[in-house]
VOTORVO-150705 format. One record per residue (C-alpha): x, y, z; residue number from 1; chain. Coordinates in steps of 0.1 Angstrom, whole numbers. Example, Ala and Ser with C-alpha at 12.3 -4.5 7.8 and 13.67 -1.06 7.14 Angstrom:
2
<node c1="123" c2="-45" c3="78" seq="1" mol="A"/>
<node c1="137" c2="-11" c3="71" seq="2" mol="A"/>
! end
This chain:
409
<node c1="-84" c2="77" c3="120" seq="1" mol="A"/>
<node c1="-94" c2="46" c3="98" seq="2" mol="A"/>
<node c1="-78" c2="16" c3="82" seq="3" mol="A"/>
<node c1="-80" c2="8" c3="43" seq="4" mol="A"/>
<node c1="-76" c2="-27" c3="40" seq="5" mol="A"/>
<node c1="-51" c2="-30" c3="4" seq="6" mol="A"/>
<node c1="-70" c2="-55" c3="-19" seq="7" mol="A"/>
<node c1="-45" c2="-73" c3="-45" seq="8" mol="A"/>
<node c1="-14" c2="-58" c3="-29" seq="9" mol="A"/>
<node c1="-22" c2="-29" c3="-50" seq="10" mol="A"/>
<node c1="-25" c2="10" c3="-25" seq="11" mol="A"/>
<node c1="-25" c2="29" c3="-58" seq="12" mol="A"/>
<node c1="-58" c2="11" c3="-69" seq="13" mol="A"/>
<node c1="-73" c2="14" c3="-24" seq="14" mol="A"/>
<node c1="-67" c2="52" c3="-33" seq="15" mol="A"/>
<node c1="-84" c2="53" c3="-62" seq="16" mol="A"/>
<node c1="-111" c2="38" c3="-48" seq="17" mol="A"/>
<node c1="-115" c2="61" c3="-26" seq="18" mol="A"/>
<node c1="-110" c2="91" c3="-44" seq="19" mol="A"/>
<node c1="-141" c2="70" c3="-67" seq="20" mol="A"/>
<node c1="-160" c2="70" c3="-33" seq="21" mol="A"/>
<node c1="-157" c2="107" c3="-24" seq="22" mol="A"/>
<node c1="-165" c2="120" c3="-61" seq="23" mol="A"/>
<node c1="-192" c2="95" c3="-66" seq="24" mol="A"/>
<node c1="-215" c2="107" c3="-29" seq="25" mol="A"/>
<node c1="-209" c2="141" c3="-42" seq="26" mol="A"/>
<node c1="-188" c2="144" c3="-9" seq="27" mol="A"/>
<node c1="-164" c2="161" c3="-33" seq="28" mol="A"/>
<node c1="-175" c2="183" c3="-64" seq="29" mol="A"/>
<node c1="-138" c2="176" c3="-84" seq="30" mol="A"/>
<node c1="-107" c2="158" c3="-79" seq="31" mol="A"/>
<node c1="-71" c2="175" c3="-87" seq="32" mol="A"/>
<node c1="-48" c2="144" c3="-87" seq="33" mol="A"/>
<node c1="-16" c2="129" c3="-105" seq="34" mol="A"/>
<node c1="-27" c2="110" c3="-133" seq="35" mol="A"/>
<node c1="-7" c2="89" c3="-153" seq="36" mol="A"/>
<node c1="-4" c2="102" c3="-192" seq="37" mol="A"/>
<node c1="-9" c2="71" c3="-219" seq="38" mol="A"/>
<node c1="30" c2="66" c3="-223" seq="39" mol="A"/>
<node c1="35" c2="59" c3="-183" seq="40" mol="A"/>
<node c1="65" c2="78" c3="-187" seq="41" mol="A"/>
<node c1="50" c2="108" c3="-160" seq="42" mol="A"/>
<node c1="21" c2="117" c3="-140" seq="43" mol="A"/>
<node c1="-1" c2="152" c3="-145" seq="44" mol="A"/>
<node c1="-20" c2="171" c3="-123" seq="45" mol="A"/>
<node c1="-54" c2="164" c3="-139" seq="46" mol="A"/>
<node c1="-92" c2="181" c3="-125" seq="47" mol="A"/>
<node c1="-109" c2="150" c3="-125" seq="48" mol="A"/>
<node c1="-146" c2="154" c3="-124" seq="49" mol="A"/>
<node c1="-158" c2="121" c3="-133" seq="50" mol="A"/>
<node c1="-156" c2="90" c3="-111" seq="51" mol="A"/>
<node c1="-148" c2="67" c3="-143" seq="52" mol="A"/>
<node c1="-116" c2="88" c3="-150" seq="53" mol="A"/>
<node c1="-98" c2="80" c3="-122" seq="54" mol="A"/>
<node c1="-85" c2="49" c3="-136" seq="55" mol="A"/>
<node c1="-48" c2="64" c3="-143" seq="56" mol="A"/>
<node c1="-44" c2="81" c3="-112" seq="57" mol="A"/>
<node c1="-15" c2="74" c3="-91" seq="58" mol="A"/>
<node c1="-4" c2="100" c3="-64" seq="59" mol="A"/>
<node c1="22" c2="75" c3="-52" seq="60" mol="A"/>
<node c1="43" c2="75" c3="-85" seq="61" mol="A"/>
<node c1="82" c2="88" c3="-73" seq="62" mol="A"/>
<node c1="83" c2="117" c3="-97" seq="63" mol="A"/>
<node c1="72" c2="151" c3="-92" seq="64" mol="A"/>
<node c1="71" c2="173" c3="-120" seq="65" mol="A"/>
<node c1="54" c2="209" c3="-108" seq="66" mol="A"/>
<node c1="49" c2="218" c3="-71" seq="67" mol="A"/>
<node c1="13" c2="224" c3="-74" seq="68" mol="A"/>
<node c1="7" c2="247" c3="-49" seq="69" mol="A"/>
<node c1="12" c2="270" c3="-80" seq="70" mol="A"/>
<node c1="-21" c2="255" c3="-93" seq="71" mol="A"/>
<node c1="-42" c2="257" c3="-65" seq="72" mol="A"/>
<node c1="-32" c2="292" c3="-62" seq="73" mol="A"/>
<node c1="-43" c2="300" c3="-97" seq="74" mol="A"/>
<node c1="-75" c2="279" c3="-90" seq="75" mol="A"/>
<node c1="-83" c2="301" c3="-61" seq="76" mol="A"/>
<node c1="-72" c2="333" c3="-74" seq="77" mol="A"/>
<node c1="-108" c2="345" c3="-77" seq="78" mol="A"/>
<node c1="-115" c2="338" c3="-39" seq="79" mol="A"/>
<node c1="-81" c2="362" c3="-29" seq="80" mol="A"/>
<node c1="-89" c2="392" c3="-58" seq="81" mol="A"/>
<node c1="-122" c2="387" c3="-66" seq="82" mol="A"/>
<node c1="-135" c2="381" c3="-102" seq="83" mol="A"/>
<node c1="-118" c2="387" c3="-128" seq="84" mol="A"/>
<node c1="-124" c2="421" c3="-148" seq="85" mol="A"/>
<node c1="-142" c2="420" c3="-180" seq="86" mol="A"/>
<node c1="-119" c2="418" c3="-211" seq="87" mol="A"/>
<node c1="-119" c2="455" c3="-230" seq="88" mol="A"/>
<node c1="-135" c2="437" c3="-257" seq="89" mol="A"/>
<node c1="-167" c2="435" c3="-237" seq="90" mol="A"/>
<node c1="-195" c2="453" c3="-254" seq="91" mol="A"/>
<node c1="-197" c2="485" c3="-238" seq="92" mol="A"/>
<node c1="-232" c2="503" c3="-226" seq="93" mol="A"/>
<node c1="-245" c2="520" c3="-260" seq="94" mol="A"/>
<node c1="-221" c2="494" c3="-283" seq="95" mol="A"/>
<node c1="-234" c2="476" c3="-310" seq="96" mol="A"/>
<node c1="-238" c2="439" c3="-310" seq="97" mol="A"/>
<node c1="-214" c2="423" c3="-335" seq="98" mol="A"/>
<node c1="-231" c2="408" c3="-364" seq="99" mol="A"/>
<node c1="-233" c2="368" c3="-367" seq="100" mol="A"/>
<node c1="-231" c2="348" c3="-392" seq="101" mol="A"/>
<node c1="-263" c2="322" c3="-394" seq="102" mol="A"/>
<node c1="-241" c2="293" c3="-381" seq="103" mol="A"/>
<node c1="-233" c2="311" c3="-349" seq="104" mol="A"/>
<node c1="-270" c2="324" c3="-342" seq="105" mol="A"/>
<node c1="-281" c2="284" c3="-351" seq="106" mol="A"/>
<node c1="-254" c2="272" c3="-326" seq="107" mol="A"/>
<node c1="-269" c2="299" c3="-299" seq="108" mol="A"/>
<node c1="-305" c2="293" c3="-302" seq="109" mol="A"/>
<node c1="-300" c2="254" c3="-302" seq="110" mol="A"/>
<node c1="-314" c2="235" c3="-271" seq="111" mol="A"/>
<node c1="-284" c2="220" c3="-249" seq="112" mol="A"/>
<node c1="-299" c2="176" c3="-258" seq="113" mol="A"/>
<node c1="-297" c2="153" c3="-230" seq="114" mol="A"/>
<node c1="-270" c2="129" c3="-249" seq="115" mol="A"/>
<node c1="-247" c2="164" c3="-248" seq="116" mol="A"/>
<node c1="-235" c2="173" c3="-209" seq="117" mol="A"/>
<node c1="-238" c2="210" c3="-197" seq="118" mol="A"/>
<node c1="-207" c2="228" c3="-196" seq="119" mol="A"/>
<node c1="-188" c2="221" c3="-158" seq="120" mol="A"/>
<node c1="-186" c2="259" c3="-161" seq="121" mol="A"/>
<node c1="-225" c2="259" c3="-155" seq="122" mol="A"/>
<node c1="-229" c2="231" c3="-128" seq="123" mol="A"/>
<node c1="-226" c2="244" c3="-94" seq="124" mol="A"/>
<node c1="-200" c2="233" c3="-72" seq="125" mol="A"/>
<node c1="-214" c2="234" c3="-33" seq="126" mol="A"/>
<node c1="-189" c2="210" c3="-22" seq="127" mol="A"/>
<node c1="-155" c2="208" c3="-22" seq="128" mol="A"/>
<node c1="-128" c2="202" c3="-46" seq="129" mol="A"/>
<node c1="-101" c2="173" c3="-34" seq="130" mol="A"/>
<node c1="-66" c2="186" c3="-39" seq="131" mol="A"/>
<node c1="-42" c2="154" c3="-36" seq="132" mol="A"/>
<node c1="-7" c2="170" c3="-23" seq="133" mol="A"/>
<node c1="26" c2="158" c3="-15" seq="134" mol="A"/>
<node c1="41" c2="171" c3="20" seq="135" mol="A"/>
<node c1="63" c2="200" c3="3" seq="136" mol="A"/>
<node c1="32" c2="213" c3="-15" seq="137" mol="A"/>
<node c1="10" c2="214" c3="11" seq="138" mol="A"/>
<node c1="37" c2="238" c3="31" seq="139" mol="A"/>
<node c1="42" c2="258" c3="-3" seq="140" mol="A"/>
<node c1="4" c2="264" c3="-4" seq="141" mol="A"/>
<node c1="4" c2="271" c3="33" seq="142" mol="A"/>
<node c1="28" c2="302" c3="23" seq="143" mol="A"/>
<node c1="10" c2="310" c3="-5" seq="144" mol="A"/>
<node c1="-23" c2="314" c3="21" seq="145" mol="A"/>
<node c1="-4" c2="336" c3="46" seq="146" mol="A"/>
<node c1="7" c2="358" c3="15" seq="147" mol="A"/>
<node c1="-23" c2="365" c3="5" seq="148" mol="A"/>
<node c1="-19" c2="345" c3="-28" seq="149" mol="A"/>
<node c1="-40" c2="315" c3="-24" seq="150" mol="A"/>
<node c1="-73" c2="305" c3="-5" seq="151" mol="A"/>
<node c1="-79" c2="269" c3="12" seq="152" mol="A"/>
<node c1="-112" c2="278" c3="18" seq="153" mol="A"/>
<node c1="-126" c2="260" c3="-17" seq="154" mol="A"/>
<node c1="-107" c2="225" c3="-15" seq="155" mol="A"/>
<node c1="-102" c2="195" c3="6" seq="156" mol="A"/>
<node c1="-66" c2="188" c3="12" seq="157" mol="A"/>
<node c1="-54" c2="155" c3="10" seq="158" mol="A"/>
<node c1="-17" c2="151" c3="25" seq="159" mol="A"/>
<node c1="1" c2="116" c3="14" seq="160" mol="A"/>
<node c1="31" c2="106" c3="32" seq="161" mol="A"/>
<node c1="61" c2="111" c3="6" seq="162" mol="A"/>
<node c1="95" c2="91" c3="5" seq="163" mol="A"/>
<node c1="104" c2="112" c3="-22" seq="164" mol="A"/>
<node c1="108" c2="111" c3="-60" seq="165" mol="A"/>
<node c1="129" c2="108" c3="-92" seq="166" mol="A"/>
<node c1="134" c2="134" c3="-115" seq="167" mol="A"/>
<node c1="114" c2="138" c3="-145" seq="168" mol="A"/>
<node c1="138" c2="124" c3="-168" seq="169" mol="A"/>
<node c1="152" c2="94" c3="-145" seq="170" mol="A"/>
<node c1="114" c2="82" c3="-139" seq="171" mol="A"/>
<node c1="107" c2="79" c3="-178" seq="172" mol="A"/>
<node c1="139" c2="63" c3="-181" seq="173" mol="A"/>
<node c1="133" c2="39" c3="-155" seq="174" mol="A"/>
<node c1="97" c2="30" c3="-171" seq="175" mol="A"/>
<node c1="114" c2="25" c3="-208" seq="176" mol="A"/>
<node c1="134" c2="1" c3="-192" seq="177" mol="A"/>
<node c1="106" c2="-17" c3="-176" seq="178" mol="A"/>
<node c1="102" c2="-41" c3="-144" seq="179" mol="A"/>
<node c1="93" c2="-74" c3="-146" seq="180" mol="A"/>
<node c1="60" c2="-83" c3="-134" seq="181" mol="A"/>
<node c1="60" c2="-46" c3="-119" seq="182" mol="A"/>
<node c1="62" c2="-9" c3="-124" seq="183" mol="A"/>
<node c1="79" c2="20" c3="-113" seq="184" mol="A"/>
<node c1="60" c2="26" c3="-82" seq="185" mol="A"/>
<node c1="56" c2="-8" c3="-73" seq="186" mol="A"/>
<node c1="93" c2="-13" c3="-75" seq="187" mol="A"/>
<node c1="99" c2="18" c3="-54" seq="188" mol="A"/>
<node c1="79" c2="16" c3="-28" seq="189" mol="A"/>
<node c1="92" c2="-22" c3="-24" seq="190" mol="A"/>
<node c1="125" c2="-6" c3="-20" seq="191" mol="A"/>
<node c1="116" c2="23" c3="2" seq="192" mol="A"/>
<node c1="91" c2="4" c3="27" seq="193" mol="A"/>
<node c1="120" c2="-21" c3="34" seq="194" mol="A"/>
<node c1="145" c2="10" c3="45" seq="195" mol="A"/>
<node c1="164" c2="12" c3="9" seq="196" mol="A"/>
<node c1="169" c2="50" c3="-5" seq="197" mol="A"/>
<node c1="174" c2="47" c3="-40" seq="198" mol="A"/>
<node c1="205" c2="66" c3="-48" seq="199" mol="A"/>
<node c1="189" c2="84" c3="-76" seq="200" mol="A"/>
<node c1="164" c2="104" c3="-59" seq="201" mol="A"/>
<node c1="160" c2="141" c3="-70" seq="202" mol="A"/>
<node c1="188" c2="163" c3="-47" seq="203" mol="A"/>
<node c1="159" c2="178" c3="-31" seq="204" mol="A"/>
<node c1="144" c2="146" c3="-20" seq="205" mol="A"/>
<node c1="173" c2="132" c3="-8" seq="206" mol="A"/>
<node c1="180" c2="158" c3="23" seq="207" mol="A"/>
<node c1="143" c2="166" c3="28" seq="208" mol="A"/>
<node c1="130" c2="159" c3="65" seq="209" mol="A"/>
<node c1="90" c2="164" c3="60" seq="210" mol="A"/>
<node c1="83" c2="133" c3="47" seq="211" mol="A"/>
<node c1="48" c2="136" c3="66" seq="212" mol="A"/>
<node c1="21" c2="160" c3="58" seq="213" mol="A"/>
<node c1="24" c2="195" c3="83" seq="214" mol="A"/>
<node c1="-11" c2="201" c3="73" seq="215" mol="A"/>
<node c1="-40" c2="186" c3="57" seq="216" mol="A"/>
<node c1="-78" c2="181" c3="60" seq="217" mol="A"/>
<node c1="-71" c2="144" c3="54" seq="218" mol="A"/>
<node c1="-39" c2="122" c3="52" seq="219" mol="A"/>
<node c1="-33" c2="88" c3="38" seq="220" mol="A"/>
<node c1="-9" c2="73" c3="58" seq="221" mol="A"/>
<node c1="17" c2="49" c3="42" seq="222" mol="A"/>
<node c1="50" c2="52" c3="68" seq="223" mol="A"/>
<node c1="46" c2="31" c3="94" seq="224" mol="A"/>
<node c1="21" c2="7" c3="76" seq="225" mol="A"/>
<node c1="20" c2="-28" c3="62" seq="226" mol="A"/>
<node c1="10" c2="-12" c3="24" seq="227" mol="A"/>
<node c1="5" c2="-48" c3="12" seq="228" mol="A"/>
<node c1="-23" c2="-50" c3="34" seq="229" mol="A"/>
<node c1="-39" c2="-16" c3="48" seq="230" mol="A"/>
<node c1="-30" c2="23" c3="45" seq="231" mol="A"/>
<node c1="-45" c2="47" c3="69" seq="232" mol="A"/>
<node c1="-65" c2="76" c3="66" seq="233" mol="A"/>
<node c1="-67" c2="104" c3="92" seq="234" mol="A"/>
<node c1="-91" c2="135" c3="93" seq="235" mol="A"/>
<node c1="-73" c2="165" c3="106" seq="236" mol="A"/>
<node c1="-97" c2="194" c3="103" seq="237" mol="A"/>
<node c1="-138" c2="194" c3="107" seq="238" mol="A"/>
<node c1="-138" c2="196" c3="69" seq="239" mol="A"/>
<node c1="-116" c2="162" c3="73" seq="240" mol="A"/>
<node c1="-140" c2="146" c3="96" seq="241" mol="A"/>
<node c1="-173" c2="157" c3="82" seq="242" mol="A"/>
<node c1="-157" c2="138" c3="48" seq="243" mol="A"/>
<node c1="-145" c2="103" c3="65" seq="244" mol="A"/>
<node c1="-174" c2="104" c3="87" seq="245" mol="A"/>
<node c1="-196" c2="105" c3="55" seq="246" mol="A"/>
<node c1="-171" c2="76" c3="41" seq="247" mol="A"/>
<node c1="-183" c2="54" c3="69" seq="248" mol="A"/>
<node c1="-149" c2="37" c3="72" seq="249" mol="A"/>
<node c1="-140" c2="18" c3="105" seq="250" mol="A"/>
<node c1="-124" c2="38" c3="134" seq="251" mol="A"/>
<node c1="-90" c2="23" c3="143" seq="252" mol="A"/>
<node c1="-60" c2="35" c3="167" seq="253" mol="A"/>
<node c1="-28" c2="51" c3="145" seq="254" mol="A"/>
<node c1="0" c2="26" c3="142" seq="255" mol="A"/>
<node c1="23" c2="21" c3="165" seq="256" mol="A"/>
<node c1="53" c2="20" c3="147" seq="257" mol="A"/>
<node c1="44" c2="55" c3="125" seq="258" mol="A"/>
<node c1="67" c2="77" c3="151" seq="259" mol="A"/>
<node c1="93" c2="54" c3="148" seq="260" mol="A"/>
<node c1="93" c2="45" c3="109" seq="261" mol="A"/>
<node c1="96" c2="83" c3="101" seq="262" mol="A"/>
<node c1="123" c2="92" c3="126" seq="263" mol="A"/>
<node c1="144" c2="63" c3="109" seq="264" mol="A"/>
<node c1="133" c2="76" c3="75" seq="265" mol="A"/>
<node c1="142" c2="118" c3="84" seq="266" mol="A"/>
<node c1="180" c2="103" c3="104" seq="267" mol="A"/>
<node c1="185" c2="87" c3="72" seq="268" mol="A"/>
<node c1="179" c2="116" c3="52" seq="269" mol="A"/>
<node c1="200" c2="140" c3="73" seq="270" mol="A"/>
<node c1="232" c2="119" c3="69" seq="271" mol="A"/>
<node c1="224" c2="121" c3="29" seq="272" mol="A"/>
<node c1="226" c2="160" c3="37" seq="273" mol="A"/>
<node c1="260" c2="160" c3="56" seq="274" mol="A"/>
<node c1="275" c2="145" c3="27" seq="275" mol="A"/>
<node c1="270" c2="178" c3="4" seq="276" mol="A"/>
<node c1="296" c2="201" c3="1" seq="277" mol="A"/>
<node c1="282" c2="225" c3="-23" seq="278" mol="A"/>
<node c1="303" c2="259" c3="-31" seq="279" mol="A"/>
<node c1="274" c2="284" c3="-36" seq="280" mol="A"/>
<node c1="297" c2="312" c3="-49" seq="281" mol="A"/>
<node c1="317" c2="291" c3="-73" seq="282" mol="A"/>
<node c1="287" c2="270" c3="-90" seq="283" mol="A"/>
<node c1="267" c2="298" c3="-99" seq="284" mol="A"/>
<node c1="297" c2="318" c3="-111" seq="285" mol="A"/>
<node c1="304" c2="293" c3="-133" seq="286" mol="A"/>
<node c1="273" c2="276" c3="-143" seq="287" mol="A"/>
<node c1="243" c2="300" c3="-138" seq="288" mol="A"/>
<node c1="231" c2="310" c3="-175" seq="289" mol="A"/>
<node c1="205" c2="339" c3="-162" seq="290" mol="A"/>
<node c1="175" c2="321" c3="-179" seq="291" mol="A"/>
<node c1="159" c2="324" c3="-141" seq="292" mol="A"/>
<node c1="139" c2="291" c3="-150" seq="293" mol="A"/>
<node c1="146" c2="285" c3="-109" seq="294" mol="A"/>
<node c1="125" c2="318" c3="-102" seq="295" mol="A"/>
<node c1="97" c2="307" c3="-132" seq="296" mol="A"/>
<node c1="86" c2="269" c3="-112" seq="297" mol="A"/>
<node c1="91" c2="285" c3="-76" seq="298" mol="A"/>
<node c1="59" c2="284" c3="-55" seq="299" mol="A"/>
<node c1="68" c2="312" c3="-34" seq="300" mol="A"/>
<node c1="80" c2="338" c3="-60" seq="301" mol="A"/>
<node c1="48" c2="350" c3="-66" seq="302" mol="A"/>
<node c1="53" c2="389" c3="-80" seq="303" mol="A"/>
<node c1="36" c2="399" c3="-113" seq="304" mol="A"/>
<node c1="65" c2="421" c3="-119" seq="305" mol="A"/>
<node c1="105" c2="406" c3="-111" seq="306" mol="A"/>
<node c1="129" c2="437" c3="-107" seq="307" mol="A"/>
<node c1="154" c2="416" c3="-122" seq="308" mol="A"/>
<node c1="130" c2="420" c3="-156" seq="309" mol="A"/>
<node c1="129" c2="457" c3="-155" seq="310" mol="A"/>
<node c1="147" c2="489" c3="-169" seq="311" mol="A"/>
<node c1="166" c2="487" c3="-136" seq="312" mol="A"/>
<node c1="194" c2="457" c3="-154" seq="313" mol="A"/>
<node c1="190" c2="469" c3="-188" seq="314" mol="A"/>
<node c1="220" c2="487" c3="-196" seq="315" mol="A"/>
<node c1="241" c2="503" c3="-226" seq="316" mol="A"/>
<node c1="269" c2="489" c3="-242" seq="317" mol="A"/>
<node c1="285" c2="519" c3="-230" seq="318" mol="A"/>
<node c1="285" c2="502" c3="-198" seq="319" mol="A"/>
<node c1="292" c2="467" c3="-205" seq="320" mol="A"/>
<node c1="326" c2="481" c3="-223" seq="321" mol="A"/>
<node c1="334" c2="503" c3="-188" seq="322" mol="A"/>
<node c1="332" c2="473" c3="-169" seq="323" mol="A"/>
<node c1="351" c2="450" c3="-187" seq="324" mol="A"/>
<node c1="376" c2="478" c3="-195" seq="325" mol="A"/>
<node c1="384" c2="483" c3="-155" seq="326" mol="A"/>
<node c1="380" c2="443" c3="-147" seq="327" mol="A"/>
<node c1="402" c2="433" c3="-178" seq="328" mol="A"/>
<node c1="373" c2="409" c3="-185" seq="329" mol="A"/>
<node c1="333" c2="406" c3="-176" seq="330" mol="A"/>
<node c1="314" c2="375" c3="-167" seq="331" mol="A"/>
<node c1="285" c2="374" c3="-193" seq="332" mol="A"/>
<node c1="259" c2="373" c3="-184" seq="333" mol="A"/>
<node c1="259" c2="398" c3="-159" seq="334" mol="A"/>
<node c1="240" c2="400" c3="-126" seq="335" mol="A"/>
<node c1="239" c2="367" c3="-118" seq="336" mol="A"/>
<node c1="249" c2="361" c3="-84" seq="337" mol="A"/>
<node c1="230" c2="395" c3="-75" seq="338" mol="A"/>
<node c1="199" c2="379" c3="-94" seq="339" mol="A"/>
<node c1="204" c2="342" c3="-64" seq="340" mol="A"/>
<node c1="209" c2="368" c3="-38" seq="341" mol="A"/>
<node c1="181" c2="387" c3="-41" seq="342" mol="A"/>
<node c1="154" c2="355" c3="-49" seq="343" mol="A"/>
<node c1="170" c2="342" c3="-19" seq="344" mol="A"/>
<node c1="163" c2="374" c3="4" seq="345" mol="A"/>
<node c1="130" c2="374" c3="-10" seq="346" mol="A"/>
<node c1="116" c2="333" c3="-6" seq="347" mol="A"/>
<node c1="141" c2="323" c3="23" seq="348" mol="A"/>
<node c1="114" c2="330" c3="54" seq="349" mol="A"/>
<node c1="90" c2="309" c3="30" seq="350" mol="A"/>
<node c1="111" c2="285" c3="11" seq="351" mol="A"/>
<node c1="98" c2="251" c3="17" seq="352" mol="A"/>
<node c1="128" c2="233" c3="-4" seq="353" mol="A"/>
<node c1="108" c2="214" c3="-28" seq="354" mol="A"/>
<node c1="135" c2="215" c3="-53" seq="355" mol="A"/>
<node c1="116" c2="226" c3="-84" seq="356" mol="A"/>
<node c1="144" c2="252" c3="-91" seq="357" mol="A"/>
<node c1="171" c2="226" c3="-91" seq="358" mol="A"/>
<node c1="155" c2="205" c3="-115" seq="359" mol="A"/>
<node c1="144" c2="232" c3="-138" seq="360" mol="A"/>
<node c1="181" c2="246" c3="-134" seq="361" mol="A"/>
<node c1="192" c2="230" c3="-175" seq="362" mol="A"/>
<node c1="233" c2="235" c3="-158" seq="363" mol="A"/>
<node c1="225" c2="210" c3="-129" seq="364" mol="A"/>
<node c1="235" c2="234" c3="-106" seq="365" mol="A"/>
<node c1="216" c2="218" c3="-68" seq="366" mol="A"/>
<node c1="195" c2="250" c3="-63" seq="367" mol="A"/>
<node c1="173" c2="230" c3="-38" seq="368" mol="A"/>
<node c1="201" c2="216" c3="-17" seq="369" mol="A"/>
<node c1="215" c2="253" c3="-18" seq="370" mol="A"/>
<node c1="184" c2="268" c3="-6" seq="371" mol="A"/>
<node c1="172" c2="241" c3="19" seq="372" mol="A"/>
<node c1="206" c2="249" c3="31" seq="373" mol="A"/>
<node c1="200" c2="287" c3="37" seq="374" mol="A"/>
<node c1="163" c2="287" c3="41" seq="375" mol="A"/>
<node c1="168" c2="263" c3="70" seq="376" mol="A"/>
<node c1="193" c2="284" c3="83" seq="377" mol="A"/>
<node c1="169" c2="316" c3="82" seq="378" mol="A"/>
<node c1="139" c2="303" c3="94" seq="379" mol="A"/>
<node c1="156" c2="289" c3="126" seq="380" mol="A"/>
<node c1="173" c2="322" c3="132" seq="381" mol="A"/>
<node c1="138" c2="335" c3="128" seq="382" mol="A"/>
<node c1="124" c2="310" c3="147" seq="383" mol="A"/>
<node c1="101" c2="303" c3="124" seq="384" mol="A"/>
<node c1="90" c2="269" c3="101" seq="385" mol="A"/>
<node c1="77" c2="271" c3="65" seq="386" mol="A"/>
<node c1="41" c2="257" c3="60" seq="387" mol="A"/>
<node c1="40" c2="244" c3="94" seq="388" mol="A"/>
<node c1="9" c2="261" c3="104" seq="389" mol="A"/>
<node c1="-16" c2="284" c3="92" seq="390" mol="A"/>
<node c1="-15" c2="300" c3="122" seq="391" mol="A"/>
<node c1="20" c2="308" c3="125" seq="392" mol="A"/>
<node c1="28" c2="349" c3="114" seq="393" mol="A"/>
<node c1="49" c2="355" c3="87" seq="394" mol="A"/>
<node c1="83" c2="365" c3="100" seq="395" mol="A"/>
<node c1="92" c2="402" c3="95" seq="396" mol="A"/>
<node c1="57" c2="411" c3="91" seq="397" mol="A"/>
<node c1="52" c2="419" c3="123" seq="398" mol="A"/>
<node c1="74" c2="435" c3="150" seq="399" mol="A"/>
<node c1="77" c2="419" c3="184" seq="400" mol="A"/>
<node c1="99" c2="440" c3="213" seq="401" mol="A"/>
<node c1="120" c2="412" c3="223" seq="402" mol="A"/>
<node c1="130" c2="399" c3="187" seq="403" mol="A"/>
<node c1="164" c2="418" c3="190" seq="404" mol="A"/>
<node c1="175" c2="412" c3="228" seq="405" mol="A"/>
<node c1="199" c2="382" c3="213" seq="406" mol="A"/>
<node c1="220" c2="409" c3="198" seq="407" mol="A"/>
<node c1="219" c2="438" c3="225" seq="408" mol="A"/>
<node c1="231" c2="418" c3="250" seq="409" mol="A"/>
! end
């Protein structure tokens, strides 16, 4: 474990320097990290290869637009399934090469000049790609690896502590509101380090019990630290130890305040979770429009073809009239509750309660908190904790002779 001094009261700048050092020394070949857009109204994930492009990096920004486990899974898809099949338009044996115009032929014949960099695809990337992720993103990635939808082999996973985030719209509104001699990130960090959780936290963040990464090669730790003076970096795997050793940082013991600070934060969020009273059936029946946005953004919904997009749920007009005639009235669109119950049965064991489903719902249904309650109960019953470890076997994929002993007794 190493401690890094924070200069100018800027933990954000300290992380930028750390990533810059990794990239410039060739310890990593690229960095996938949240970066502020020019308007500062949100952050987007950027794959950075030039250390000079790290100036806008801000993994501490309290906004969470996408669960990046989905991005990492797509980046590693060839590691799981092999290289993509050539397109049908590729030249077949014996097929004539299409004619090229003079401009195309000249472009292909011209050598690459020294001032013109070689395309990134042509540059070898033997060092791992650093991916800077929040705890729920890492937990989702762990589940995707176990579901054989992603690989961690090409990556150096860097986990960061997380107190929670605002919604994308709330964060943008705060940026527009402006902060005197401060930023939204700095104001947020000031509140949470003083023990005050903002009331506007996303629903899923209000009840999250995983403020610290449960798995990572390296963890950047803020909770329990005086982040105006220092942050800590801890290596948790051999890959992480190799990178941390190459950075030549001074080793220090872990903060004695950390465990207490984590416990206090979890307890505060548990009290918020206990205040939630949600009638799932009523909310879905009255508010769901069956847009299926929740499925589109869920990192653990990975089916290439969803049952609900097939012919099974394509009904004739006669059936609609039949059902409405029997009941007197038929709620439209149909199958709303069935869709959510089916989705829950598919993802409950791997749900990490990241809340992206709730953020994507145009009707404001608190799906993140609903799924959190149901998945927690399901995982407790199965003796499983989603995203905790790559070594834990997925439930329902293995048979244990004693797993029904409680029911039988």
